[in-house]
N, C-alpha and C positions, 0 to 999 in steps of 0.2 A: 598364510593363515587358514585355519578350517574355514571360517565363513566365507572369506574370498574366494577359495577353492570351489566351495558348494554353489556359491551364485554363479560363478563362471561355468561350471559343469551344467548347472540348470538352464542357463541359457543356450548353450550350446546343444543340450540334449533336446530341448524342445523347440530347437528350431522350424522342425516341420510341423508344429502345431499352429492354431489360429493366432491371430495378432493378439487377441485379448488373453489368451493363455499365456504367451510370452510376456505380455506387459504386466500381467497380475505377479508373475515370477520375479519381472524386474523391480516391480514396486517393494516386494518383500525384501530383495537384495538392498534396495535403497534405504528402507527404514531400517533394516538391521546395520548397515553402515553409519547413518546418522545416530541411531541409540547406541551403538558400539562407542563411537568416537565421543560422545557426550556423557557415557557412563549411566544413562538413563535407561536400563534395561528392564528393571522391574519385573512384574509378572509377565509382561510382554516377552521377556527374555527366554522364555520357553522354545521360542523359535527364532528369536532376534538375539543372537550371541553376544556377549560382551566384549568380545576381542575387537580390537581395532582392525578395519578393513579399508580397502579401496576398491571394494565391489561396485560403487557407484561408478566409477570409471571404467572399470572392466565391462560391466552391463551395457554401459552407453556405448563403448567402442565396439562391442561385438553386433549389437543393434544397428549402428549406423553403418555398418559394412554393407547391409542390403537395402539402404535407403538411396534412392536416387535423387539427385538435387535438381531442382528446377528454378533455382534463383537466377535472377537476371545479373548480366554482367555489365557494370557501370565502368566508366572511364575514371581515369585517376583525378580528373579536374571535378568531375561530379562528386566522387567521394569525398574529396577535400572541402568542397562547397556544402556539402550535406553535413560533414562532420562540425564545421563553422556553426552551422544551424542548429544541430542538435547539442552540441557542448554548451552553446550559450543558453538554450531552452532549458537543458537539463540542470544546470547550475542556479538559473532563475528560478526553477520549481524548488531546487534544494534550499535556496534563500527563503523561500515563501514557507517552506516546512519549519525553518527556524521561527518565523513569525507566527505559527500555528501552535506548535508544541512547547513553547516557551512557558504557557500558562502553567503547566504542570509543576514547573520548578518554582513558581511564586505561589503554588497552593497554599502550602503551610505558612508562609510568610504572611499572606493575606490574613489567614485566621490568626496569626499571632499579633497583627498590628491592629486589626480591627475588630477582634473577637468573635469571629464568625464560626461557625460549626461546619460539619462536612455537608450537611444539607444545604446551606447558604452558599456556600462555594460551588457546590452542584448545580444550583441554580444559573450560575455564570456558564458553567459547561453545557447545559442542556439548552440554554438559549442559543449558544454558539453553534452546537452540533445541529439544532434543529433548523435553524436558519441556513447553514450550509446546505444541509440535505434538501430542502424546499427549492433553495436557490440553484443548487445544480440542476435539478429536473427543468427549470424554468430557462435556465442560462445556456444549456445545451443547444436548444435551436437557434438562441442567438448567436452563438458562436459559429454554427454552422452557416449561419447567414453573413455574418461580418468578417469571418475568416479567425484562425486560431491566432495570428499575431496581435491583431487588435485586442482580442479577448485577454491574451496574456498582459498586454499593457494596461488594460483597465484594471484587472486583477492586482497586479504588483503594486502600482502606485496607490491603488486604494488601501491595500494592505498596511503599506508605509505610513499612510495618514491615520489609521486607526490603531496600529501599534503605538505610535507616538501619543494619541489621545489617551490610551489605557495607561500609559507611564505617567503622563501628566494628571492623573486622577490622583497621584500621591500628593499633589500641590493644591488640591481643593478642599481645602480644610473647611470652607463654609458649608459644605454639604454633609458635615459630620460624620460619623462612622456606623450609621445606621441604615434604614432602607432604602434611603435617596442615593447614598453614595453606591450601595449593592446595585441599584437599578441602573446607575450610571455604567458601572463596570460591565454589567450584563448587556445593556444596549450597546456599548462600544464594541464589545468582544463579538457580539452578534453581527453588527456591522462588518468588522474584520472577517467574519466568516462568510458573508455574502461576497466580499471580494476576493477571498481566498477560493471560493467555489469555482471562479474562472480559471484557476491555474491547471489543475487536471484536464480539464474539457480543452482548454487551448493547446496544451501540450500534445495531446492526443490527436487532435484535429490536423496540426501541422505534420505530424509524423506520419500520419495516414497517407499523405500524398508523397512522402519521401521513400517509404519503405514497402517493398514487396510483402505478402503475406508470409513467404517463406523465410524472410529475413527477420520478422518482428519478434519472435520469440528471443533470439539472441540479443537484438538491439534493446528489447524491454529489460533484459537483464541488465544491460550496460546502463540504461537509464534508472533502473531500480538502485543500482550501486551509487549512481550520482546523487539521486534524491536522498538516500541514506546518509550521505556526507553532510546534508543539511541538519538531520537528526544527531549525529556525531558532534557537530559543532555545538548544537545547543545543549548536548548532554555533558560536554566539557564546559562550554562557557557559563550555561545556566547554574551549575553546581556551584562554580567558583564566584559567580556575580552575585547570587544571594547570599553568599557568605562573606564576602568583603566588600560588597557596594550595596546601595539601597536597592531593594527590589525592583525599582523602575527601571533599572539598567538591563534587566531581563528583556524588555520590550524595546528600549532604546537601540541597543546594540543590533539586533535583527533588522530593524528599520533602517539603520545605515546601509546595512549589506543589500537589502532588497532594492533601496534606491538606486545603488550602483549597477546591481544586474539588470534592473528596468531600463537603464540607459543603454546598456549593452544591447539588450532585446530590440530596443528602438533602432539601433545602428547596424545590427548584422541578421536578424532573423527574417526570412521570407516564407509565405505561407506554402510555396509548392514549386517544385523545380522550374517551371515556367516562369514564375516570378522572379527567378535568378537567372534566367536566360537560357535555361537548359530544356531539352525537349521532355515532356512527360512520358510515362510508360504505365502499363496495364498492371495496377497493384495485385489483381487476382483475389480481391475480397468481394464482399457482398455487393458492392457497387460496379463491379466488373461487367461490362457491356450494359450497363444501365444508361439510358439517354433520358430518363425523366427529370423533369424540372423538381428541384428542392423546394418544396413548400410544406406547410404543416400536414397536407394530406399525406405526402409522400413519407414524412417522418413518422407519422402515426402507423403507417402500415409497415414501414421497414423495421421500427423500433418498438413502438409502444403497444403493437398488438402481435408481435412476433413471440410465439410460445417460447422459443429458446431465449430471446432475450429477457423475456419476463421470468423465466426459471433462475436465470443468472442474477436478476435483480432480487428475487428472494433470497438467494444464497448470499448475496451481498448484505442484504439487511443481517444476516446472522454474524457475517465477518465483521460489520460495524460493532455489534454488541461485544464482540470478544476483543477487537483490536483497540477500541477505544475504552473499553473497561480495563484493559491492560495498561495501555500508554498514558491514560490520564490519571490513574491512580497508583501506579507501581513506585514513583519516587516518594510518595508519602508513605506507602506501605512499608517500604525500606526503613524510612524514619522511625514510623510508630511501631510497626510489628517487629523489626529486625533491630531497631534502635541504632542506626546507623546515620551518621551525619552526610550530607550531601557532598561535602569535600573530602571524606574520608578515602583513603585508597582502595578498599574493598569495593565501595560504592561506585567511585570513578571507574575503576577497573572493569567491574561487572557491566555497568553501563556502557562501556566502550564496547565490550564484547557483545553485548546485545545489538549494538549496531553494526558490528562486523556480522552477525549472524543475519541480519536483514539482509546485508549485501550478498552474503553466501547463499541466501534463500532466493534472491532474484537471480543471481546466476544459475543456481541449480535448476529453478523453474525454466529458464528460459533455454538452456542447453536441453533438458529433458524433453521439453515441448516440441522443439524443432528436430532433435535427433532421435529420441526414443518414441515419442507418440505423434511423429509426422504433422506437426503444427497444430495438433490437437490440445487445448488448453484444460478441459475439464478432467482429465486423469490426474494431471499435475495438482490442480487445486484440491481433489481428493486427498492426495498424501498430505498437502498442507494442513487440510482439516484434521487428518488422523494424527499428526504430530501434536496439533493442538489440544485435543482430547487427553493424550497421555500427559502432556505437560500440566495441563490445568489439573489433572487428578493428583501429580506429584506436589503442586502449590496446596491444593486441598489437604493433603496428608501432612504437609510441612515437615518432613522427617530431619531437616537440619538446614542451615544457612548455605552450605555448598549445594545442597541438592536443590535448594530453590533458585538460586543463581543459575546451576545448570538448566533447570525447567524454563527459567525466564529466557536462557539463550536460545534454546530450541524452539520454544514458543514463538519468539521473534522470527526465528527461521520459518516457521510454519506460516505465520501469519503474511510475511513477505511473498511466501510462494503463491498464496492465495491472491494476494492483492495485485501482484504484478500480473497474474496470468487473467484474471477476470476484468478489474478495472483498467489495468495497464495495456492488455492485449486483445482479449475477446471483444472489447468495445470497437477496436480497430477491425477485426475479423467480420463481426456480424453486423456492425453499422456501415462499414465501408467508408470510404474516403468522404462520400457525400454526407453521411449522417453519424460520422464518428463522434462528434462532440455530443451528439443527442444521446447516443448509446452511454458515453462515459457519463454523461449527466444523471441518466436512469440509474446506472450501476453505482456511481460515486454516491448520488443522492439518497439512494436507499440504504447505502452503508451508513451514511452519516444520520439518518433518521433512525436507524437502528442503534446508533451509537449515543443518540440522544438520551435514552433511557439510563445510560451508565452516568449521567450527571447528578440531576437531583435524587433520582430514584436509588442509584447505587449509593450516593451520599447518605442518604436517609437510612439505608439498609446498613451501611457499614456503622452509622452513628448509633443504630439501636442494637445491633447485632454482632459488631466486632469484626475483625478482619478474617475470622474463620469461615465465614460465608463468601468471601471474595471469589475463590477458585471455583467452588462448585456452581456459583450462579451463572457461570459462562459456558460450562461444559455442553449442555443441552444445545445451544445454538451451533457450535462446532459440529456436533452430531448431525443436525438437520443439514446444515451446509454439505457435508459429506453425503449424505443420501442424495441430496439434489445433483450433486456432482457425477454419481453413479448413473442417475437417470439420463444425464448428457453425454455419457463417456464418449461416444464416436461423433459427437455434433461437430460438423465443419460448415464454414459459409458457403451457400449455395450461390454458384455464378449463373450469370445469363449468357446465353450465346451471344457471340459478337456478330454483329451485322457484316454482311460481305458485299 
């Protein structure tokens, strides 16, 4: 195909240019492939052709030929034990995703049952996202001190309790249907978010000890895919549950799954190779060669005053507004703006493809980061932000249902690319194994603080101005995130020299 041929020739022809020149041309090829396959060419199609293309694979293959691998070689026994560790952690985090995004499927049911408008429902969302963001900032240093395994156990069992408590609110008739009951739901969901905030910190903290920096992009892709399975389950179960069962089952079912995975985490997860009986190794991240004791002064220097981590945190604030503005409200958008029921084949199929796109985004980001950009994360995040800008413009124009579904799909891919690179991978790189949880807490915390505005604020906006303002309200944040990633284009973790 013409686009594929041009991309391949471009990468070959410019092999003698600077790395940035080749990377920019590779990005154009990748964007062309993504937009071609999704039929979202629009005006960008002046240089990103509509034809289907495998230019992504070809560009990556050509670039990979010149990249030397310095990944450590692990024994088969080590890899098996590490697989048991990360599979258990990954699916536990996926289960917690179910217990976090289930509220979006009860959004309209709560309005219908209690007569609450979008602003009131948004109050629950804002309370939860604000608490999550602030808690992640403070819980990161705690997880760095107590270890990721303990942090994950605290998080998962706390989330079980408060998902059950939210569902049981349906039986508290003595609270009425007014502000007292609304305050109960907001408080319970905020407490759920407090415990949910441990999940990402714990997962990143544990994995930072098990994965070399040159392994993290690819394995973050695998983790991102596993996490998306939690979204997939709640997208399927949530739509069916609110249609055929009382709404509270959208909270009871995830609670049962989280409890099961929490027990498996207790049995199988270890904080580090040393805890599992294997020798440790140099992960080549920001903690490499670092012999300082982990205390608050160390964390402040390593994470909270580092210009690179602060810039990533700013971009994650922007990510949060777009990610949660999309994920918290899109089921209701489809119900009210597109008049689809949550159990309709079109919604179910579209929602499932949105999840698959999230998985594809994680894989694409991980492979590109490790093989095209030599384990640099900002260039991949820039591509994700660029995709978001175009997709949100399509949602703004709303040319038709299929166009909107396609935009949802590619937007999910772009969000996943950014999230997996910044919160999921850059936090390990720039925090290092000693401060990974603190870095994740700052990145994830800022993302959820940014997302807090999409609760009550976006609910009020939608209540007064309608769904036409939904898409354009998020575009500016994606643009700012893209600019910040350009600033960090060549950023990599600095290592200290090993003592001899």
